[in-house]
C-alpha positions as CSV (number, residue, x, y, z in Angstrom):
1,M,15.3,-1.9,-3.9
2,K,14.3,-2.0,-7.5
3,L,11.0,-0.1,-8.1
4,K,9.4,0.4,-11.5
5,T,7.0,3.3,-10.9
6,E,7.7,6.9,-10.1
7,G,5.1,6.9,-7.3
8,A,6.7,4.0,-5.5
9,R,10.1,5.6,-5.8
10,A,8.7,9.0,-4.6
11,L,7.1,7.4,-1.5
12,L,10.3,5.5,-0.7
13,S,12.4,8.7,-1.1
14,Y,10.0,10.6,1.2
15,W,10.0,7.8,3.8
16,Q,13.8,7.7,3.8
17,K,14.0,11.5,4.2
18,L,11.7,11.3,7.2
19,K,13.6,8.3,8.6
20,G,17.0,10.0,8.8
21,D,18.9,8.0,11.4
22,L,15.8,6.4,13.0
23,R,14.9,2.8,12.5
24,I,11.5,3.9,11.0
25,P,10.1,7.4,10.6
26,R,7.8,8.8,13.2
27,S,4.1,8.9,12.2
28,E,3.8,12.4,13.6
29,D,6.3,13.6,11.0
30,V,4.2,12.3,8.1
31,D,2.4,15.1,6.2
32,L,0.4,13.9,3.3
33,V,0.7,17.4,1.7
34,D,4.4,16.6,1.2
35,I,3.4,13.8,-1.2
36,A,0.5,15.5,-2.9
37,P,1.6,14.5,-6.5
38,I,1.3,10.7,-5.6
39,L,-1.7,10.9,-3.1
40,S,-4.2,9.5,-5.6
41,N,-2.6,6.1,-5.5
42,T,-1.6,6.2,-1.8
43,L,-3.1,4.3,1.1
44,V,-2.4,4.8,4.8
45,Y,-3.2,1.9,7.1
46,E,-3.4,2.4,10.8
47,K,-2.7,-0.5,13.1
48,V,-5.7,-1.2,15.4
49,G,-5.0,-4.2,17.6
50,D,-4.7,-7.2,15.3
51,D,-6.4,-5.3,12.4
52,Y,-5.7,-2.3,10.2
53,S,-8.0,0.6,9.4
54,M,-7.7,2.5,6.2
55,R,-6.9,6.0,7.5
56,F,-6.4,7.4,4.0
57,F,-7.8,6.0,0.7
58,G,-6.5,7.7,-2.4
59,T,-8.9,9.3,-4.9
60,E,-7.8,7.0,-7.7
61,F,-9.0,4.0,-5.7
62,V,-12.2,5.8,-4.9
63,R,-12.7,6.4,-8.6
64,R,-11.9,2.9,-9.7
65,L,-14.0,1.2,-6.9
66,G,-16.8,3.8,-6.9
67,M,-16.6,4.0,-3.1
68,D,-14.4,5.5,-0.4
69,L,-13.1,2.8,2.0
70,T,-11.6,5.4,4.4
71,G,-12.3,4.0,7.9
72,S,-12.9,0.5,6.7
73,K,-11.0,-2.4,8.3
74,V,-8.9,-4.8,6.3
75,S,-10.6,-7.7,8.2
76,E,-13.9,-6.8,6.5
77,F,-12.3,-8.1,3.3
78,I,-10.5,-11.1,4.7
79,D,-12.8,-13.6,2.9
80,Q,-11.5,-12.3,-0.4
81,P,-8.1,-13.1,-1.9
82,I,-7.0,-9.5,-2.1
83,G,-8.0,-9.0,1.6
84,R,-6.0,-12.0,2.8
85,L,-3.0,-10.9,0.7
86,T,-3.2,-7.3,2.1
87,M,-3.5,-8.6,5.7
88,D,-0.5,-10.8,5.2
89,H,1.6,-8.0,3.8
90,L,0.6,-5.5,6.4
91,N,1.4,-8.0,9.2
92,R,4.8,-8.7,7.7
93,V,5.7,-5.0,7.3
94,S,4.5,-4.2,10.9
95,H,6.0,-7.2,12.7
96,G,9.4,-6.9,10.9
97,P,9.4,-4.1,10.7
98,L,10.4,-4.2,7.1
99,I,9.9,-2.6,3.7
100,L,7.9,-4.7,1.3
101,A,7.7,-4.1,-2.5
102,V,5.6,-6.5,-4.5
103,E,4.5,-6.9,-8.1
104,F,1.6,-9.1,-8.9
105,K,-0.9,-9.9,-11.6
106,S,-4.6,-9.1,-10.9
107,Q,-7.8,-10.0,-12.6
108,T,-10.2,-7.1,-13.4
109,E,-14.0,-7.3,-13.8
110,Q,-13.6,-6.6,-17.5
111,G,-11.4,-9.6,-17.9
112,P,-7.9,-8.3,-18.6
113,I,-5.1,-9.3,-16.3
114,I,-3.1,-6.3,-15.2
115,D,0.3,-5.9,-13.5
116,I,0.4,-3.9,-10.3
117,E,3.4,-2.7,-8.2
118,Q,2.9,-1.9,-4.5
119,I,5.3,-0.7,-1.8
120,M,4.5,-0.7,1.9
121,L,6.5,1.3,4.4
122,P,6.2,1.3,8.3
123,V,6.0,4.5,10.3
124,G,5.8,4.5,14.1
125,D,6.1,6.1,17.5
126,D,9.3,7.5,19.1
127,E,10.4,4.0,20.1
128,G,10.2,2.7,16.6
129,K,7.0,0.6,17.1
130,P,5.0,0.6,13.9
131,L,1.7,2.5,14.1
132,C,0.9,3.0,10.5
133,I,1.9,1.8,7.0
134,L,2.2,4.0,4.0
135,S,1.5,2.2,0.7
136,H,1.5,3.2,-2.9
137,I,-0.1,1.0,-5.6
138,T,0.2,1.6,-9.3
139,R,-0.8,-0.4,-12.4
140,T,2.3,-1.0,-14.5
141,T,0.6,-2.5,-17.6
142,G,-2.5,-1.4,-19.5
143,Q,-3.2,2.2,-20.3
144,D,-6.9,1.9,-20.5
145,S,-8.2,4.3,-17.8
146,T,-11.7,2.8,-18.0
147,I,-10.5,-0.5,-16.4
148,T,-12.1,-0.6,-12.9
149,I,-11.1,-2.6,-9.9
150,E,-13.6,-4.7,-8.0
151,L,-13.3,-5.6,-4.3
152,A,-13.7,-9.2,-5.4
153,E,-10.7,-8.8,-7.6
154,S,-8.1,-11.5,-6.9
155,H,-4.4,-11.5,-7.3
156,R,-3.3,-14.2,-9.8
157,E,0.3,-14.5,-8.9
158,I,3.1,-12.6,-7.2
159,T,5.7,-12.1,-9.9
160,D,8.3,-10.3,-7.7
161,E,8.6,-9.6,-4.0
162,Q,11.4,-7.7,-2.4
163,T,11.8,-7.1,1.4
164,L,14.3,-5.0,3.3
165,N,14.7,-5.6,7.0
166,L,15.0,-2.6,9.1
């Protein structure tokens, strides 16, 4: 799997280490302290019925949005393009289960279109049933740290999508 950002590579490496010979790692083995250097751009989604709750919402997202969405459900944003895209990706990762890496272009409130890389990795119970999804999202273009993200932000186009069936 070809990944551009160090954060995505670090999360994949951590996930693979936890996985060992299992189909997917066990959620009880995940310790966010182990990935402290990349936590600011990390999300942890927990499967709740047909929805997903944001169990962990990295500080970089809090800073860019101006709010902490920890505890929010993805379905709360389903009427927005980024909400529909996120729900689709989470369902694919969970139902596969599979690894998903995607690059897409996104529109910011200031106008610039930025490139973003995201990886999503399932973790589960002892039987390999996905319970949570670890995700890392990083902007790959634009160095202006003042660019903010709005909830109404929409993806423009997916430029590369890679999946790996487990």
